[in-house]
N, C-alpha and C positions, 0 to 999 in steps of 0.2 A: 556283104558287111554285118554287126552282130545286130539280134531286137533293143530296140532300147524301150524302157516304160514308163510312164509317168507317175510319181508318188506328191501328192498333194496333203500338205501340214497349215494345220489354223489355230489359231485355240481363243476359246473366248474371254471380255472383258476380264481382269485383274489375274491376270497368269500370260503365260508364255510357252509356244513350243521352239524345240531348235533343233535343227534348223525348218525353217518355216517357207510358209511359201509353197513353191512348185519345183521339186528338182530330177532330174533325166537320170536314169539307173539303166546299169545293162544287163543284160538278163544274165540272173545266175548271180548278178551280185547279191550284195546285202545294204542295210540303210537303217541305223539308229536313230532314235529321240528321243530331245530331254524334256518334258512335261516340269516347270515350274511356278508352283502358286506365286501371286504376291503379295508380300506379310499381308498376314492379318487373314489367306484367304489361303480355302485349300481344295485338293483336287477332286469335283465332283463325280467326275468319269471318262473314262477315254472312249474312245469311236473309234476303230478299225473299220472300213469300208460298216458305215453306219453298224456296224454291233459290236457294243461295248463290249469291251475289256477289263471293267474297273477302275479306281483310281491309281490306276498305274504313274508312277514318279518317269519309269522308261520304257522303249518298248524298239522292237528291233523286226524289222523285214531280213528275212533270207531268203537266198536262193530262189532270187524276183524273176515272175515270169509271167506278170502281169499291171496293168494299172495298180495304183491303191489307191483311199482316201488315209487320212488318222488326221482325229481332230479333238481339244483336249475342250472340257468347260471345268469353274468353278465357284466354289461358295466361299462364300465371306463363314468366316468362323466365330462361334457364340459361345458365350460361356455363361455360366450362371450363377447370381446372385441369392441368396437365402436370409431372410432379414428376419429376426424375431426379438419378441420383448416378454420379462418377465412376467407377476405377475403386479398389478399395479400401474399400472403402463400403456402407452402401446407403441407403436414405433407405424410406418406410412411412407410406403406400400409394406403389405408384411406378406412371409411367405417366398415362394419360388419364385423366380422372375429370369428371363431367359432374356442376355443381351448381347448386340451386334458385335466383333472388336471395334474401338477407335468410339464406342457411346460413350454416354454418361447415363448417368442415375444418379439422386437425391431421392435423403431418408426426411422426414421429420421424427422424430420422438417426442411425446407429450406423454410426461406425466400424471397419471389420474386426480384432485382434487384433491391438493390435504400431503400430496408425495411430493419426491423431488428425482430428479435422473442421480443415481449413484453411480453406476459408469457404462456408456459403450468401448463395447469391442469392436472394435474390426480386421477382421485375420486374427480371431485370440490376441491382441494386441492395442490395449487400452488406449482410448483417444483425448478419454475425458468426458466429463460428468455435458459434453454440447448434444443441445437440440436440435440440430440440424448435420447431415453427413452427404457430402456426394462424392458418387466414385469418377473421374474425371480416366476417357482414355481410357476404356477397358482392354485389357490383354489376359488375364485369365479368370478364374472363378472367383468368388468373395462370399465371404460372410459379413455380417454385421449382426449383431446382439444389444442390447439396454438392457436390463436390473434398476429398478426403483425400490426410492427407503421413506421409511414415514416419515414429514416433518417434525421435529422439534421443535418447545419453545418452553421458554425459562419462564419461571415464577419468582416474583423474590418478595419476601413475605420479611417483617420489621416489625418488630414494637418497642415507644418509649419505655424509662422508667415505671418501676410498680406497674409492668403487669407482661402479659406472654405473650405469644404467638404463635401456634403451631398445627403446621410443621412452619420452620422457623429458616431462615437462610432462602438458597436460593433452590429450586425444586424444578427439576427437566423433564416435561412429560409430553405425553404425543398427540398431535394433532387428534382433536375431537373428546380428548377425555375428559372429566374432570377430577375438579381438587375441591375437599374441602377445608378450609381451616377455620382455628377456634380460636378464639381472643378471651383471656381468663385474667382480670387486675387481680393483681394484693389483694388479701383483704385487708378491707380499710378503703379500698380506693372503688372504681368504679370506670365504664369503658367511658373515655370523651370523646373521640371519634374515630372513626374506620376510614383514610381516604383509598381508592381502590382508583392506582395509573392518576391519581393525584386528586378526586373528585373524592369530595363526601359523602358514605353512604350511611350516615348518622352513627349512631351509640350502637353497635349491632355488637354481639356476641358471637356470630358465627358468617363467612359469607362461601360462596360456593360460584370456581371459577366452569363453566361446565361448555361443553362441546369446543377445548381448546383452540384458537387459529390463532393468536398471536401473544408476543409476550404481557407479562402484566406485576404491578405491582401491588402491593398491600402492608400498609403501614396506618400501625393500632398509638393510640394515645392513650393516656390515664390522668385522671385526677382521685385526689381523692375526699372520700365522704365528709360533708357536715353537716352538723348537725342544731339543731336548736335548742336550748336549754327557756323557758318561761318562769319565770320568777315572778311569785307576787306577794304581797302581805295584808294581810288583814287590819281594823282601826287600830291602833294606842301600839303601833309597832312598824318597824321597818326590818328592811330585807334588801342587802347589800350584796353586788348590781342587783338593780332589778331593773326590771319589762325584759325584753328579750335576746339573748345572746347567743350569737352564731359559734361553734366548735368545731372543731376538726379532728376527726376521727383518733383516737390514744390522747388526745390531749389533755388536762385537769381546768378546772377553777372550781372556785372556791368562793362560797355565801356566809355573811353574815350576819345571824338575824338580831333585829335588837328591839327588848321590849320599852316602850316610856316610862315615866318616873312613875312611880306605883304599881306597875302593872307586871308579866312576869312572861314567857314564852308558854303556852297552854299547848299549842305541837308543831312538829312541821310534819307536812308532809312531802314523799319524794313520791311522782309518780302515781299518785290516790295512794301513795303506801306510808302510813305513821313512819318514822322511825321515831321520834319523842318530842 
């Protein structure tokens, strides 16, 4: 009778070999084997008679004249995730990390103070200005990158009638900057009050927003200048109107000087200077 030999085939976890187990073959015959890893795994090595033949997917015994063994081992696939952040912010974890097939990886994106997330790109596609992102069921390499932009704020400046504020209107400024406003009354007027964010800071002619980190408003109001005119008459005559009178800037006020009977006007002084 012809001689027969045993070929024993085995596979580690996460893959299979076909045919598997022990088979009896005749002298001089052949036997072919197929090695297949499970999804997410790859061939690590194939041993024939305890000697590595590499991570081959098939193997054939030819002209068999002895017993043989064949065994296959498998390893999980791994993938790289590369994470980077532009200036003025960070991503965590940063750099490159290796993850197993089917695993997950979570990232946190944090802007520096005074900045916000501009965009996050996953595999070069925008996912928006998100503060966190997770990869799940990983099955290929990935990249994630974050960019940041400085915060901007609006400074709204307005002035009432009879004066101005400069700069006027809405100014957009970057976080941490400073802006000075000048408040100027028209001729004959003065600053009545300046409100910053609705609260009075007094009748100031300039105001500085420093280290800006929020929106602000500044509003100025003005009032006309008033002056006091004091009128007096010596004995033996009168001036009308008499006493103290207040008059607005640019207005007029007339006085009548009348001597008593038997007297005449000797002199009239305006601001201590004779006008006759």
